[in-house]
C-alpha positions in Angstrom: -8.7 5.0 21.5 -8.0 5.6 25.2 -10.5 6.5 27.8 -10.6 10.3 27.4 -9.6 12.7 24.7 -8.4 16.1 25.7 -7.5 18.9 23.2 -4.3 20.7 24.1 -4.6 24.5 24.3 -5.8 25.9 21.0 -2.2 26.0 19.6 -2.1 24.9 16.0 0.6 22.4 15.0 1.8 21.4 11.5 1.7 17.6 10.7 5.5 17.7 10.6 5.7 19.2 14.1 3.2 16.6 15.4 5.1 13.7 13.9 8.5 15.0 15.2 7.1 15.5 18.7 5.3 12.1 18.7 8.4 10.2 17.6 10.8 12.0 19.9 8.6 11.6 23.0 7.2 8.2 22.2 3.8 9.5 23.0 0.4 8.5 21.7 -1.6 11.5 20.7 -3.9 11.9 17.8 -3.7 14.8 15.4 -6.7 16.5 13.6 -6.3 19.5 11.4 -3.6 21.2 13.4 -4.8 20.2 16.9 -3.1 17.6 19.0 -5.5 15.4 21.0 -4.1 13.9 24.2 -5.3 10.5 25.5 -5.4 9.2 29.0 -5.3 5.6 30.2 -7.8 2.9 29.4 -10.1 1.1 31.8 -10.1 -2.6 32.6 -13.1 -3.1 30.3 -11.5 -1.3 27.4 -8.3 -3.4 27.7 -10.2 -6.7 28.0 -12.4 -5.9 25.0 -9.3 -4.9 23.0 -7.4 -8.0 24.0 -10.4 -10.3 23.4 -11.0 -8.8 19.9 -7.4 -9.0 18.9 -7.1 -12.6 20.0 -10.4 -13.6 18.3 -9.4 -11.9 15.0 -5.7 -12.8 15.2 -6.3 -16.5 15.8 -8.5 -16.7 12.7 -6.3 -14.8 10.3 -3.0 -16.5 11.3 -1.4 -18.0 8.2 -3.2 -15.6 5.9 -1.7 -12.5 4.4 -3.0 -10.3 7.2 -1.3 -8.3 9.9 -3.1 -7.3 13.1 -1.9 -4.2 15.0 -3.0 -3.3 18.5 -3.3 0.2 20.1 0.0 1.6 18.9 -0.2 1.7 15.1 -0.6 5.2 13.9 -3.0 5.5 10.9 -3.0 8.4 8.5 -6.7 9.2 7.9 -6.1 12.3 5.7 -3.2 14.7 5.0 -3.7 16.4 8.3 -5.2 13.6 10.5 -3.6 10.8 12.3 -5.1 8.4 14.9 -4.5 5.2 16.9 -7.3 2.8 16.4 -7.7 0.1 19.1 -7.2 -2.7 16.6 -6.2 -2.4 12.9 -6.0 -5.3 10.4 -4.3 -5.1 7.0 -5.3 -7.7 4.4 -2.3 -8.0 2.1 0.9 -6.0 2.1 0.9 -3.1 4.5 1.9 0.3 3.1 3.6 2.9 5.3 4.5 6.5 5.0 8.3 7.1 5.3 11.0 4.7 6.4 10.0 4.5 10.1 7.2 2.1 9.4 5.0 3.8 12.0 2.3 5.4 9.9 0.0 2.9 8.2 -1.7 4.0 5.0 -3.8 1.1 4.0 -5.9 -0.4 6.9 -8.5 -2.9 5.8 -10.4 -3.3 9.1 -10.6 -0.7 11.9 -11.8 -1.5 15.4 -12.6 1.3 17.9 -13.7 0.7 21.5 -16.0 3.5 22.6 -16.5 4.8 26.1 -18.8 7.6 27.2 -16.0 10.1 26.9 -14.9 9.0 23.3 -18.3 8.1 21.8 -19.0 11.4 20.2 -15.5 11.8 18.6 -15.4 8.1 17.5 -18.8 8.3 15.9 -18.5 11.6 14.1 -15.2 13.1 12.9 -13.2 9.8 13.2 -15.9 7.6 11.6 -16.3 10.0 8.7 -12.6 9.9 8.0 -12.5 6.1 8.2 -15.5 5.8 5.8 -13.7 8.1 3.4 -10.5 5.9 3.3 -10.2 3.9 0.1 -8.5 0.9 1.7 -11.0 0.6 4.6 -13.5 -2.2 4.0 -15.0 -2.7 7.5 -15.3 -0.8 10.7 -16.3 -2.1 14.1 -17.4 0.3 16.8 -17.6 -1.6 20.1 -19.2 -0.1 23.2 -17.4 -0.4 26.5 -20.3 0.3 28.9 -22.9 -2.1 27.3 -22.9 -5.0 24.9 -23.2 -3.4 21.5 -21.1 -3.6 18.3 -21.8 -1.5 15.2 -20.5 -2.9 12.0 -19.9 -0.9 8.8 -19.2 -2.9 5.7 -18.2 -1.2 2.4 -20.3 -2.1 -0.6 -19.0 0.7 -2.9 -17.1 4.0 -2.2 -20.4 5.7 -1.2 -22.5 2.8 0.0 -22.0 0.9 3.3 -24.1 -1.6 5.1 -24.7 -1.1 8.8 -25.5 -3.8 11.3 -25.9 -3.6 15.1 -25.1 -6.6 17.4 -26.4 -6.7 21.0 -26.7 -10.3 22.0 -23.9 -12.5 23.4 -24.7 -15.1 20.7 -24.5 -12.7 17.8 -21.7 -13.4 15.3 -20.0 -10.6 13.3 -18.8 -11.7 9.9 -15.8 -9.6 8.9 -15.8 -10.6 5.2 -12.8 -8.6 4.1 -10.5 -10.9 6.1 -12.8 -14.0 6.1 -13.3 -13.9 9.8 -16.2 -14.5 12.2 -16.2 -13.2 15.8 -18.9 -13.6 18.4 -19.9 -11.0 20.9 -19.3 -13.6 23.6 -15.6 -13.6 22.6 -15.4 -9.8 22.4 -17.0 -9.4 25.8 -15.4 -12.4 27.5 -14.9 -11.7 31.3 -17.0 -8.5 31.1 -20.0 -8.3 33.3 -22.7 -5.7 32.9 -25.1 -4.5 35.7 
């Protein structure tokens, strides 16, 4: 998700109005229960972390039945909720809503890069919706301001394991796509004070 989330004036939109507007104006706005959430640009760190994560995962799943989407793949979280995760991986055949192939229904792995301004939204409402999706097997929440990755791995529909990684040498095992990624790869070129 981009650097800041701003809710438009308290106007309520239908999901159909949101999708029509989004496709016509080629925008990138999230939609939550009638409210359109605007995004602003991403920082250098956000972009580097997103690129590094995509390259690390993509290089390991190449040749497998996985597809990796970066930034612009809209995901339907629930009937009235759409978002744009920073990185999305589908293990197997992707399923889309409608013929436009722009609304993914079955993500396997979700990666969100969190900044101070998106932290609350990413770790509350959005995370709850990701956890409720049947197809989602793993979620990575990666902090932008300091070295920290939070990994959620589904055991059963109502049970998840939760791990925190904070050292450059830590390796995250993304089992649902048979992939291992180190924090040194994710945070390559990033310096912390």
